N, C-alpha and C positions, 0 to 999 in steps of 0.2 A: 445914639438909634440905633448903632448895632452891635452896641454891647446887651441893650435890654435884648434884641432879636435873637442873641446866642443864650441868652439868660433863659430867654420862655423856648428855647429849643433843648436846651439841656431838661429843665422840666419835665416835657414831653417826653422823651426819652427816656426820662430817670421811671417818672412813673409809669410807660409805656414796660421797663424792662423789670424794674425790681418787681414785680411780684411772679412772673414766668421764669424769673433765672430764681427763687426762694422754693420750687418744685423740685422734687425727686426724681432721679433718674431710673425708672424702670428699665428694665432685661425684658426681652420681649417672651420669655419659656420660666416655669413655674417663677414668679414676683406680684402674685396678685395681692399680696401685701400693701406692695408699694402702692401697687395700684389708687388699692381703696384706703392710702392715707391722701394722698394725692388731689383724691375728690372729696375727702371730707376736708381739703383745706381748701378748694376749687368753691365748694357749698359755701362753706364762711367764712371764707372772707370776701367774693366776690358776688356773693346772695345780696350782700350789704351794700356793696360800691359799683360792679360791675364792672367792666374794661373796656370802655368806650375806645380806646386807640386801637383796638378791635375787636370793634361792634357788638360785646359783647353786654345787654342791658342788665341792672340790676336786676335780680327775682325775689326778694326779703324788703321790704314791700312788694308785692306785686298788684298794680294799680288794676281796678277791674272796674272797664266802661259799657254799659251796655254788654254784658256778659248774662247770656242763659243755661238756667240748669232747672232737671229738673227735681222736686224733691222727693226721692222715692214712690214717685209716680202718684203723690199723691196733693202737690203744690209744684204748678210753673211758675220759676220765680225768676226776676231777673236782676242783676246787681248795678244799675246806672251806674253809681258812680261807689266805691267798697275797694277796699283795701284784702290780699292774702297772704299774712303772716306764722312763719314758723319751717319755712324750707329749709334759712339756716344751719336752724340746726336739727337735723334728720341725723339720725346714727348708719353709717352705712354696714351693712354686717357681708356684704361681698360684694366686690367689682373687679371683674376677668376682662380681660380683653385676649381674644385670639388671634394673630394676626397671622396667621393658616388658614384657618377657617375664615376671615373674614367676619367673627361672630365674638360680641359683648357681653356679660353676663351683670347684672345690677337687682342687688337686694338691701330694701334698707328699710327702716323705721321714721316715722314723723308725725310730730305734732301739728293739726294744720289746723288755724283759724281761717272764717272769711265773716269781714262783716261790710256793713256799710248801707246806702240809702235803697231802697227795692221796693218793684212791683212787684204783684203778687196774682192769678191770676189760677182758677180748678171752675172744672162742672166735669158732669159726667154719672156715672153710674157709680163711679167706688166714692165722691163726695157722697153723694146720697145714701149709702148705706155706712159710711161709715159716724157720719152728723148729724144725718137728716136733712140736709138744704141741697138747695141743686148747684146752691154756685159757692166756690173760694173767691176772695177777690181780698188785696189791700195794697196799701200806699206806707209807707215807712220808713222803722229803722229794722234790720234782722243783723243776725248774724250766722256763724253755723261753723263747731267748734269739732272737731275728730282727733282723738286720742290714739296712740300707736295705731297710725294708721300702717298696715305692712304693704309695701310694692316689692313685687319680684320681676323682672322682665330679663327679656333678650331681646339684640339688635345687631341686625346685617346692617354692614357699613364696608364702602371700598377706600382706597386709598389712594391719592391726587400728587401727582405735578404741579406744583405752580411756580414757575420761575424758582428751579432748580428747590424749593422748600416743600416736604413732604405732611400731604393733612391728610386725617381723619374724614369722610363724607358721611356722611348719613344713607342707607341704600333703606328702610322701613317704609314700606307701605303703610300697612297695618300694623301698631303692633300686637301681637299676644302678648298680657300679663295676667299674673295671679294675685288679687290682694284677697285681703278681710283685717278686721279692724278688733284690733289684740284689745284696747280698751273702751272709751264711751263712746256715744258720736249726743250734741245735745243743741237744741235747738232755740232759740227766741225771737220776739222779734215786737215789736207793737203794728197795730194798726192794719191786723187782720180783721175781715167780718168774713160769714157764713149768714148772705144770704144782704141782711141790710142792719144785721146786728152785731156789735164790734164782740168780738170771739180769740182774743190775740193770744190768751192765757187757755182758754180748751183745745185749740189747734197744737201751740207750741207743747202742752201736757200729756194729746195725744203722741205727737210726733218723739219727744221720748221717752216717753215708756214703751211705746212699738217700733222705733227706731229699727230693732235688728229684726226681727221677722221681716218688715216692711224691705230694708238693705240686703238682706239677701235673693230677692227677689228682684229689687228696684235701682239697687244703688249703682248701675252699669252709668248713670250718665254722673253722678260726680265722681266715678273713679275714672274714667274718660280726659275727667280734664286735670283730674291733677297726674296721672303717669303724662298726661301732653305737656304738662310741664316743667315735670321735671327731665323728663326726656328732651324736649327743646334747648332747653337753657347746656346740660350736659352737651350735646350734641351741636351748640354752636359755640362754645369751649374748641370741641377738640376739631368742626371745621376750620376755627379761624388763630388757634394755634400751634405752629409747626409743630411735629413729632420728635425733633431733636429738640423739645424743651424737658418733654417727660419720656423720652424713650435714650436707652441706650446707645443701639444697634441701629447701624444703619436697614431701615427700610428699602430703598431701593430696590430688589428685588421680589420686593413684593406687592410694588404699585405694577397693579393691571393686570394682576394675574388671578 
């Protein structure tokens, strides 16, 4: 029994330490390339497995339960049971951490797909003007695919000393971000109705043909979700993994300043 307990504890320690010990240790100045390499590794490895020992859940696939978004202000959609995939393959263009100003910066491109069981509804003047019916409703399977989603945002943080270890803690109230779709955006769904008429093809064809002008005006709800997912995953890592695993210098002088 004692031997078995020691073996299990050894496995826990190994799984806890194995990944974070492979991270590069970056300098606090002029080492943005090192920060970028680390984030790429974090996304690639931890997106799939998470790091339970540090309370970091998997990101890819991300399971959706009763998550609501507005599709270009035309369709109010709720994923009853779905998944989001693609974040583990994001391309990190820039990742900067400035410990003097306590601000970070992230710029990346991702191909993201959300799919699953959905319910949808919409009504009002926009629906009437576009389709000649007062309402849209649906219950079926749907998919939203975004190619080459470009996201850029800055995030403030502070440093906290907990039991002799230093951690980066998120200080964002609301993120200011920029986004654009460099590729395409595609929709697919069944079980969509205009009034009482099954109209899945009519509605999805319209969205696929007109997503770009609609997205420029009404795309913020989708982007809010995408940026929130990436930001929470990244800061969840930083707040749970001590900085000594990925920063060379002692950050004690920066704590509380």
